[in-house]
Every structure is written in structure tokens, then in C-alpha cells.
VEXMI-431501 format. One record per residue (C-alpha): residue in three letters; z, y, x; residue number from 0. Coordinates in Angstrom, 2 decimals, padded with zeros to 5 digits. Layout:
BEGIN
  code       zz       yy       xx  pos
   ALA        Z        Y        X  NUM
...
//
This chain:
BEGIN
  code       zz       yy       xx  pos
   UNK   000.09   000.01  -000.05    0
   UNK  -000.96   003.63   001.16    1
   UNK   002.23   005.10   000.07    2
   UNK   005.51   004.61  -000.48    3
   UNK   006.25   005.09  -003.86    4
   UNK   010.00   004.26  -004.85    5
   UNK   010.75   007.48  -003.54    6
   UNK   013.53   010.38  -005.03    7
   UNK   012.10   012.12  -008.19    8
   UNK   013.73   015.68  -007.55    9
   UNK   011.67   018.06  -006.25   10
   UNK   012.43   020.69  -003.84   11
   UNK   011.84   024.03  -005.38   12
   UNK   010.02   027.03  -003.35   13
   UNK   013.36   028.67  -002.35   14
   UNK   015.23   025.79  -001.38   15
   UNK   011.89   024.98   001.17   16
   UNK   012.34   028.62   002.18   17
   UNK   016.05   028.41   003.06   18
   UNK   015.58   025.06   004.89   19
   UNK   012.71   026.47   006.60   20
   UNK   014.01   029.60   007.87   21
   UNK   018.02   029.28   007.66   22
   UNK   020.29   032.42   007.54   23
   UNK   017.18   034.09   005.58   24
   UNK   016.74   035.22   001.43   25
   UNK   014.39   034.31  -000.59   26
   UNK   012.35   037.06   000.66   27
   UNK   012.83   036.48   003.98   28
   UNK   015.37   038.98   005.36   29
   UNK   018.23   038.02   006.86   30
   UNK   021.36   037.17   004.40   31
   UNK   023.91   040.17   005.20   32
   UNK   027.02   038.71   003.80   33
   UNK   028.94   040.27   000.96   34
   UNK   026.65   043.36   000.36   35
   UNK   024.29   040.90  -000.92   36
   UNK   026.13   040.56  -003.56   37
   UNK   027.01   043.96  -004.66   38
   UNK   025.61   045.13  -008.19   39
   UNK   024.19   048.23  -007.96   40
   UNK   023.82   051.06  -011.03   41
   UNK   019.96   051.61  -010.95   42
   UNK   019.18   055.06  -013.04   43
   UNK   015.77   053.10  -013.84   44
   UNK   016.62   050.10  -015.24   45
   UNK   017.52   051.76  -018.75   46
   UNK   014.33   053.08  -018.74   47
   UNK   013.25   049.44  -018.18   48
   UNK   015.29   047.67  -020.51   49
   UNK   013.78   050.26  -023.42   50
   UNK   010.41   049.34  -022.27   51
   UNK   010.40   045.52  -022.71   52
   UNK   012.72   045.25  -025.33   53
   UNK   009.50   045.06  -027.88   54
   UNK   007.74   043.23  -026.04   55
   UNK   006.84   039.60  -026.20   56
   UNK   008.60   036.66  -024.11   57
   UNK   005.93   034.20  -022.91   58
   UNK   006.88   030.73  -021.22   59
   UNK   006.14   030.14  -017.37   60
   UNK   002.63   029.28  -017.04   61
   UNK   003.58   026.31  -013.82   62
   UNK   002.27   023.17  -014.83   63
   UNK   006.10   021.43  -015.09   64
   UNK   006.89   024.25  -018.25   65
   UNK   003.68   023.83  -020.30   66
   UNK   003.88   020.13  -019.77   67
   UNK   007.46   020.35  -021.13   68
   UNK   006.56   022.75  -023.69   69
   UNK   003.10   022.04  -025.01   70
   UNK   002.90   018.07  -024.68   71
   UNK   006.66   016.96  -024.16   72
   UNK   008.08   019.61  -026.72   73
   UNK   004.76   020.05  -029.34   74
   UNK   003.62   017.73  -031.54   75
   UNK  -000.11   019.33  -031.94   76
   UNK  -000.68   019.63  -028.20   77
   UNK   000.87   015.92  -027.47   78
   UNK  -001.54   014.93  -030.40   79
   UNK  -004.42   016.49  -028.95   80
   UNK  -004.43   015.32  -025.69   81
   UNK  -003.47   011.67  -026.23   82
   UNK  -006.34   011.68  -028.59   83
   UNK  -009.03   013.21  -025.88   84
   UNK  -007.27   010.79  -023.62   85
   UNK  -006.95   007.65  -025.89   86
   UNK  -010.81   008.07  -027.56   87
   UNK  -012.28   009.02  -023.86   88
   UNK  -010.68   006.08  -021.70   89
   UNK  -012.05   003.53  -024.68   90
   UNK  -015.86   004.61  -024.21   91
   UNK  -017.38   001.60  -022.89   92
   UNK  -018.48   001.84  -019.30   93
   UNK  -021.71   000.82  -017.11   94
   UNK  -022.65   000.70  -013.76   95
   UNK  -026.23   000.66  -012.86   96
   UNK  -028.29   002.05  -010.09   97
   UNK  -031.94   002.69  -010.05   98
   UNK  -033.10  -000.86  -010.80   99
   UNK  -030.34  -002.99  -012.00  100
   UNK  -027.63  -003.09  -014.04  101
   UNK  -024.07  -005.37  -012.93  102
   UNK  -022.47  -007.64  -014.96  103
   UNK  -020.21  -007.98  -012.05  104
   UNK  -019.14  -006.00  -009.00  105
   UNK  -016.63  -004.59  -007.17  106
   UNK  -016.51  -001.18  -008.85  107
   UNK  -016.40  -002.68  -011.83  108
   UNK  -013.59  -005.09  -010.92  109
   UNK  -011.62  -001.59  -009.45  110
   UNK  -012.11   000.01  -012.93  111
   UNK  -011.46  -002.41  -014.82  112
   UNK  -007.92  -003.49  -013.03  113
   UNK  -007.13  -001.17  -010.77  114
   UNK  -003.89  -002.74  -009.21  115
   UNK  -001.76  -005.51  -011.04  116
   UNK   000.80  -003.49  -012.48  117
   UNK  -002.02  -001.26  -014.51  118
   UNK  -005.18  -002.29  -016.58  119
   UNK  -008.02  -000.11  -016.93  120
   UNK  -007.34   001.18  -020.06  121
   UNK  -004.04   003.21  -018.96  122
   UNK  -005.55   004.05  -015.20  123
   UNK  -008.48   006.08  -017.88  124
   UNK  -005.84   007.01  -019.83  125
   UNK  -003.49   008.82  -017.03  126
   UNK  -006.53   009.92  -015.46  127
   UNK  -007.73   012.13  -018.49  128
   UNK  -004.18   013.33  -019.16  129
   UNK  -003.69   014.90  -015.96  130
   UNK  -007.06   016.53  -016.51  131
   UNK  -005.84   018.05  -019.93  132
   UNK  -002.30   018.80  -018.85  133
   UNK  -002.87   020.39  -015.23  134
   UNK  -006.79   020.92  -014.93  135
   UNK  -007.06   018.36  -011.74  136
   UNK  -006.46   014.45  -011.50  137
   UNK  -006.07   012.58  -007.79  138
   UNK  -006.90   009.07  -007.54  139
   UNK  -005.96   007.56  -003.92  140
   UNK  -008.05   004.28  -002.91  141
   UNK  -005.50   001.89  -000.72  142
   UNK  -007.03  -000.09   002.00  143
   UNK  -010.40   001.44   001.61  144
   UNK  -010.56   001.82   005.65  145
   UNK  -014.08  -000.49   006.54  146
   UNK  -014.50  -001.90   003.19  147
   UNK  -014.15  -000.95  -000.80  148
   UNK  -010.50  -000.33  -001.99  149
   UNK  -008.33  -003.41  -002.73  150
   UNK  -006.38  -000.81  -005.50  151
   UNK  -006.78   002.66  -007.07  152
   UNK  -003.35   004.53  -008.06  153
   UNK  -003.37   007.74  -010.20  154
   UNK  -001.57   010.44  -008.18  155
   UNK   000.70   012.97  -009.57  156
   UNK  -001.10   016.26  -009.78  157
   UNK   002.37   018.44  -009.63  158
   UNK   003.04   016.93  -006.46  159
   UNK  -000.20   017.29  -004.42  160
   UNK  -001.44   020.40  -002.68  161
   UNK  -004.38   021.13  -000.74  162
   UNK  -004.58   021.88   002.87  163
   UNK  -007.55   023.74   003.35  164
   UNK  -009.67   023.64   006.61  165
   UNK  -011.28   026.84   008.63  166
   UNK  -014.41   026.67   006.52  167
   UNK  -012.35   026.72   002.97  168
   UNK  -012.94   022.87   002.19  169
   UNK  -010.12   020.25   001.95  170
   UNK  -009.58   018.82   005.28  171
   UNK  -006.17   017.20   004.04  172
   UNK  -004.13   016.51   000.71  173
   UNK  -000.06   016.62   001.34  174
   UNK   001.75   014.60  -001.31  175
   UNK   005.20   015.39  -002.06  176
   UNK   008.41   013.88  -002.95  177
   UNK   011.41   015.04  -002.90  178
   UNK   012.38   015.86   000.97  179
   UNK   009.31   012.90   001.61  180
   UNK   005.64   014.62   002.30  181
   UNK   003.10   012.01   002.61  182
   UNK  -000.64   013.73   004.33  183
   UNK  -004.14   012.11   003.08  184
   UNK  -006.50   013.27   005.58  185
   UNK  -010.15   014.10   004.20  186
   UNK  -012.96   012.92   006.84  187
   UNK  -016.20   013.19   005.46  188
   UNK  -018.06   010.91   003.19  189
   UNK  -014.45   008.47   003.04  190
   UNK  -011.90   009.85   002.23  191
   UNK  -008.90   007.73   000.14  192
   UNK  -008.25   011.24  -001.89  193
   UNK  -010.66   011.56  -004.85  194
   UNK  -010.12   015.42  -006.34  195
   UNK  -011.28   015.85  -010.16  196
   UNK  -010.94   018.97  -011.48  197
   UNK  -011.85   021.47  -014.27  198
   UNK  -014.09   024.55  -013.55  199
   UNK  -011.77   027.48  -012.99  200
   UNK  -013.33   030.80  -012.44  201
   UNK  -010.89   032.50  -009.92  202
   UNK  -009.40   029.69  -008.06  203
   UNK  -011.35   028.02  -005.36  204
   UNK  -009.36   024.95  -005.20  205
   UNK  -007.51   023.91  -007.90  206
   UNK  -009.31   023.50  -012.14  207
   UNK  -007.66   025.15  -014.81  208
   UNK  -006.38   023.17  -017.51  209
   UNK  -006.67   023.48  -021.46  210
   UNK  -003.06   023.44  -021.44  211
   UNK  -003.09   026.73  -019.97  212
   UNK  -005.49   028.13  -022.13  213
   UNK  -003.72   027.14  -025.04  214
   UNK  -000.67   028.59  -023.98  215
   UNK  -000.15   031.76  -026.09  216
   UNK  -000.91   029.39  -029.12  217
   UNK   002.05   027.08  -028.04  218
   UNK   004.43   029.87  -027.44  219
   UNK   003.78   030.97  -031.03  220
   UNK   003.87   027.21  -032.44  221
   UNK   006.49   026.86  -030.64  222
   UNK   008.50   030.06  -031.70  223
   UNK   007.72   029.37  -035.53  224
   UNK   009.10   026.09  -035.61  225
   UNK   012.49   027.11  -034.04  226
   UNK   012.50   029.99  -036.49  227
   UNK   012.47   027.26  -039.37  228
   UNK   015.24   025.23  -037.28  229
   UNK   017.34   028.42  -037.55  230
   UNK   016.29   029.05  -041.25  231
   UNK   017.39   025.26  -042.19  232
   UNK   020.37   025.62  -040.13  233
   UNK   021.61   028.47  -042.63  234
   UNK   021.13   026.60  -045.81  235
   UNK   017.13   026.51  -045.87  236
   UNK   017.25   030.62  -047.43  237
   UNK   017.81   033.65  -045.27  238
   UNK   021.26   035.32  -044.31  239
   UNK   022.99   037.37  -046.27  240
   UNK   025.64   039.90  -045.56  241
   UNK   029.33   039.58  -046.38  242
   UNK   030.89   042.89  -047.15  243
   UNK   034.88   043.11  -047.06  244
   UNK   036.10   045.82  -049.31  245
   UNK   039.64   045.77  -048.50  246
   UNK   042.69   046.78  -050.19  247
   UNK   042.41   050.82  -051.26  248
   UNK   038.89   050.38  -050.27  249
   UNK   039.54   049.92  -046.17  250
   UNK   036.51   048.05  -044.80  251
   UNK   038.06   046.81  -041.76  252
   UNK   039.16   043.03  -041.49  253
   UNK   041.60   042.14  -038.24  254
   UNK   040.42   040.16  -035.33  255
   UNK   042.26   036.52  -036.78  256
   UNK   040.44   037.45  -040.39  257
   UNK   037.13   038.05  -039.11  258
   UNK   037.25   034.77  -036.59  259
   UNK   039.15   032.85  -039.60  260
   UNK   036.12   034.03  -042.11  261
   UNK   033.24   033.22  -039.31  262
   UNK   034.77   029.41  -038.64  263
   UNK   035.08   028.94  -041.94  264
   UNK   031.39   029.66  -043.06  265
   UNK   030.08   028.22  -039.63  266
   UNK   031.66   024.61  -040.50  267
   UNK   031.72   024.94  -044.63  268
   UNK   028.64   026.70  -045.29  269
   UNK   025.73   026.40  -042.75  270
   UNK   023.68   023.87  -041.73  271
   UNK   021.22   021.39  -044.23  272
   UNK   023.85   019.64  -045.32  273
   UNK   025.74   021.93  -046.85  274
   UNK   022.97   022.94  -048.77  275
   UNK   023.41   024.75  -052.01  276
   UNK   027.44   024.46  -051.94  277
   UNK   029.01   027.24  -053.96  278
   UNK   030.56   029.77  -051.37  279
   UNK   034.60   030.32  -052.61  280
   UNK   035.33   033.62  -051.68  281
   UNK   038.84   036.05  -051.18  282
   UNK   039.90   039.02  -052.83  283
   UNK   037.75   041.89  -051.26  284
   UNK   034.83   039.62  -050.24  285
   UNK   031.36   040.83  -051.45  286
   UNK   028.47   038.46  -051.12  287
   UNK   024.97   040.51  -050.40  288
   UNK   022.15   038.38  -050.46  289
   UNK   019.27   038.76  -048.35  290
   UNK   015.12   038.12  -049.63  291
   UNK   012.44   037.17  -047.62  292
   UNK   010.52   039.92  -046.15  293
   UNK   006.47   039.30  -046.35  294
   UNK   007.18   039.26  -042.44  295
   UNK   008.98   035.77  -043.37  296
   UNK   006.70   034.41  -046.17  297
   UNK   003.90   034.27  -043.56  298
   UNK   005.65   032.67  -040.92  299
   UNK   003.65   028.72  -042.30  300
   UNK   000.64   030.43  -042.06  301
   UNK   000.77   032.35  -038.69  302
   UNK   002.29   028.29  -037.19  303
   UNK  -000.44   026.46  -039.28  304
   UNK  -003.44   029.14  -037.14  305
   UNK  -001.18   028.52  -033.92  306
   UNK  -001.78   025.02  -034.72  307
   UNK  -005.71   025.32  -034.94  308
   UNK  -005.74   027.13  -031.76  309
   UNK  -004.26   024.45  -030.12  310
   UNK  -006.76   022.09  -031.66  311
   UNK  -009.53   024.37  -030.44  312
   UNK  -008.66   025.02  -026.59  313
   UNK  -008.51   021.28  -026.56  314
   UNK  -011.77   020.18  -028.35  315
   UNK  -010.49   018.56  -031.20  316
   UNK  -011.24   019.48  -034.68  317
   UNK  -008.23   020.37  -036.69  318
   UNK  -009.36   018.16  -039.19  319
   UNK  -008.78   015.57  -037.23  320
   UNK  -005.47   016.45  -037.02  321
   UNK  -004.55   016.59  -040.58  322
   UNK  -004.40   020.75  -040.16  323
   UNK  -004.73   023.03  -043.21  324
   UNK  -006.93   025.70  -043.43  325
   UNK  -010.13   023.80  -041.95  326
   UNK  -013.72   023.58  -043.55  327
   UNK  -016.11   023.44  -040.23  328
   UNK  -017.47   020.02  -041.26  329
   UNK  -018.10   018.43  -044.54  330
   UNK  -015.87   015.24  -043.86  331
   UNK  -014.01   013.69  -041.56  332
   UNK  -016.65   011.57  -040.13  333
   UNK  -018.43   014.59  -039.38  334
   UNK  -015.83   016.18  -037.94  335
   UNK  -015.05   012.56  -035.80  336
   UNK  -018.89   012.65  -034.78  337
   UNK  -018.55   016.12  -033.19  338
   UNK  -015.40   015.44  -031.98  339
   UNK  -016.81   012.50  -029.53  340
   UNK  -020.05   014.56  -028.95  341
   UNK  -019.15   017.69  -028.14  342
   UNK  -015.66   016.48  -026.31  343
   UNK  -014.94   013.15  -025.73  344
   UNK  -018.24   011.91  -023.95  345
   UNK  -018.77   014.80  -021.91  346
   UNK  -015.39   014.10  -020.59  347
   UNK  -016.06   010.62  -020.14  348
   UNK  -019.28   011.14  -018.72  349
   UNK  -018.13   013.81  -015.86  350
   UNK  -015.31   011.50  -014.54  351
   UNK  -017.37   008.18  -014.48  352
   UNK  -020.11   010.57  -012.13  353
   UNK  -017.04   011.70  -010.08  354
   UNK  -015.62   008.00  -009.98  355
   UNK  -019.06   006.38  -009.45  356
   UNK  -019.69   008.92  -006.65  357
   UNK  -016.85   008.77  -004.65  358
   UNK  -016.53   004.95  -004.98  359
   UNK  -020.23   004.78  -003.95  360
   UNK  -018.95   006.50  -000.49  361
   UNK  -017.48   002.90   000.25  362
   UNK  -020.64   000.63   000.22  363
   UNK  -023.93   001.08   001.21  364
   UNK  -025.36   001.18  -002.64  365
   UNK  -026.08   004.90  -004.50  366
   UNK  -024.18   003.64  -007.83  367
   UNK  -024.12   005.14  -011.66  368
   UNK  -021.23   004.80  -013.85  369
   UNK  -021.70   006.20  -017.04  370
   UNK  -020.76   005.83  -020.58  371
   UNK  -022.53   003.22  -022.52  372
   UNK  -023.24   005.03  -025.51  373
   UNK  -024.74   002.20  -028.04  374
   UNK  -021.35   000.81  -027.52  375
   UNK  -019.54   004.08  -029.64  376
   UNK  -018.94   002.99  -033.08  377
   UNK  -018.83   007.19  -033.63  378
   UNK  -022.47   007.50  -032.56  379
   UNK  -023.69   003.97  -034.04  380
   UNK  -025.98   005.90  -036.36  381
   UNK  -027.47   008.10  -034.12  382
   UNK  -028.39   005.86  -031.55  383
   UNK  -030.09   004.12  -034.38  384
   UNK  -032.16   006.61  -034.90  385
   UNK  -032.72   007.09  -031.28  386
   UNK  -033.93   003.91  -030.42  387
   UNK  -035.72   003.55  -034.01  388
   UNK  -038.25   007.39  -032.29  389
   UNK  -038.50   006.01  -028.64  390
   UNK  -039.83   002.27  -030.17  391
   UNK  -041.85   003.73  -032.65  392
   UNK  -043.68   006.16  -029.86  393
   UNK  -046.69   005.00  -029.39  394
   UNK  -048.09   007.59  -026.59  395
   UNK  -045.20   006.26  -024.19  396
   UNK  -045.15   003.29  -021.58  397
   UNK  -042.52   000.85  -021.21  398
   UNK  -040.80   002.54  -018.16  399
   UNK  -040.74   006.03  -019.95  400
   UNK  -039.38   004.38  -022.80  401
   UNK  -036.14   002.99  -020.80  402
   UNK  -035.70   006.17  -019.20  403
   UNK  -035.24   007.91  -022.32  404
   UNK  -033.22   005.24  -023.33  405
   UNK  -031.04   005.10  -019.64  406
   UNK  -031.76   001.85  -019.13  407
   UNK  -032.83   000.88  -015.44  408
   UNK  -036.47   000.75  -014.48  409
   UNK  -037.94  -002.97  -014.23  410
   UNK  -038.55  -005.07  -011.39  411
   UNK  -042.10  -006.25  -010.37  412
   UNK  -041.66  -009.59  -011.67  413
   UNK  -040.16  -008.35  -014.96  414
   UNK  -043.19  -005.71  -014.85  415
   UNK  -045.80  -008.56  -013.90  416
   UNK  -044.58  -010.39  -016.65  417
//
């Protein structure tokens, strides 16, 4: 095996790394100044900055770990969209061929179908597509591939991988870091033990842009709307009201003990889903002033649904397939499913398969093409039937041209003569 997998999973933060690299320096690289660094100074501009930012929206962090936690692990729409695309793309049958032959058995097919003993080909491809969707990058390690075909293929976590550019700007090595341990994979020309697949990013030369990052604002809105709904449910599924204390002789001030006791009783006996609908018994001098829903409160559900559709759009999943209301882009579920495969699944599967075959071809002497078998995709069965009929009835095309249009390899000389 080329890598020691059972490493400690905790990662060293950037601040900790700087502290380790330069003892006695702070996060900014300056020498520590003892107790002076911990002193708090009053700033004349602080109040202005606080006032300026008080009405600004607070967005979540845009790093890979935060986006995965908030947008995939903590959001049902993001989770389902990623799973739908990854599972559908991994289930697309693949064929391997060169200019003259379509292979039934081949070392490349063996690797793709069983990359290593602990993982099936379906799981391998799902992990590959999932990392591309979540981070915009996917990395595959070839094990024991110095002189022949690799023995195994392993998908590596993108959040642990960093690229080391060479003098010409192209990657010369890849560092895989887990905790305090680091392993460097060198990229020496045509034969590299690391395959890096990435999405297009207009502002980054080395790393890809993740759909999760494009959907980040919609994810924040959707999560905030969910938290608002949860808060409303915790408050007896209705908006808050006000308890007004009149007191004796019109005095409107409560003692500290009275205020604490009243707050504890309300939290224990009247808040939460299990206390919904329980009548409130008030002592003398207390009056309940309910507050109704404002128009902005009523729009929260619509805002949440709109954010869910934007999340689905970022991942290329028709909202109809996720059961989201308000989407009428397609006439029916079947048409939406065909569009999902045509516009999202097949382009992704084709690009990843091409990257795999081009990389694996470097370990042998053949120029191989790994691509989706469109005739085996159930969602496209009707379209493929029409395509085959059109090509087969075109009398002005030669057999070689028909085979090329259908994506089939050319016939050998013996088959042509027969």
C-alpha cells in the first residue's frame, strides 16, 4: 500500500501550524509580547464598525469543511441533491474500447469494477462524484504502479490534499496531510500515482469550483428558515407574546426574584412542542398580550422553498425530482428525469470516465477510451431507440460512418471483407 491509512484523524489548524513552524511568534508572525497581547483597548472606531455591520447578513464560512457540514451533513436538500447525482452517475454502465475493439475484459475494467478489496466499483465512483460535487476536486491514488498496471485504486479526501506547484506553475507534487503526518506524492511527467479531477474554476489555477460553494447563500437561507421554524415550534408553534406586569397601584416593575420565577415557569410549563395549546394561568397583575404573524413571518415558508429550488439548481437536479413545490419547468416526472440525465448525469460521468481512462492509459501502451454506454441507460431508452432507427435507415451512410455515429469501434479488415 502506498499510504498509511490508520492515521489520527484530527487536523492541525493553520494557526497551530504557524505556531509549530515558528515558536514564540503569534498568528501574524510577530513576537509574542507577554501580557501586553492580552490587554483590551477601547477603540474609537469600534462603535462605528459595530453599527455598520449590525444590519448586515451573516453568512457561513466558505471553506470545504464548513460547507460540507452545513450544506451536506446538515441540509436535507443539499444531501439529497448530491446523493442523487453521485448515485445516478455511478450507476451508468461504462464501456472500454480503442479504435478497433470494444473490450469485455481488461485490467482497466478490473480496476474500475473492483478498485481494491474493501470497495466495489459503485462505491468507488460514488465517492469520486461526491467529492467533485462537494469540493470541486477529486483525487485517486494508484498503488504499486511503478512498472505495470496499478494493483489498487483509492479515493483520497480533497480536504487533506494540497498541490505543490513547480517552477513552471504545473503541479510537481501532492501533499496528503492527516494530523501531524504528511505524505508527498511526486508527479513525474506522464506516469503519476495521483489523478486530480477538478471542476472549472475561473479564478483558481489549481483547484476546482464546487457546486456546493455556488449554492452557499441559498444553503444559508434554507438553514436559517429551518432554524426559525424550529424556534417557532419551541415557542408553542405560535409567535411570541408579551407578559405585562401591572403590579399593585399601577407600578410596572417586578423584583428580581419574581422575574426569575416567572421566566422559569414559562420555560418549563408553556414553551416547547409538548406544551402547545396548554392554557396559561396568570397571577394577579399579569396580562398576556399576544403578537400576531407579520407579513414577513408568513413569507418564511415561501423563502425556504425558493432557497431549496436554488440549491437543486446549483447541482443540476430538477426540483420536481426532489419533491419541491412551485416548479413547472417540465411537463411530467419522466421528462424531468430525462433532462436530469442529459444535462447533469451524463456530462459528469463522461468527463470523469475520460479522465480515468486517459490517466490509466499512461500505465500501459494502449490508447483507451472509457465512456458511458448510452444504450444501457434506462432513462434514455426511447431516445436511443429513435437514434438507432434514424442511423440504420440512412442509406446514404456507409457502415463505417454508421458505426462511428453510434459510438462503436471500427470493424477489422477481416470483418469488413466478410
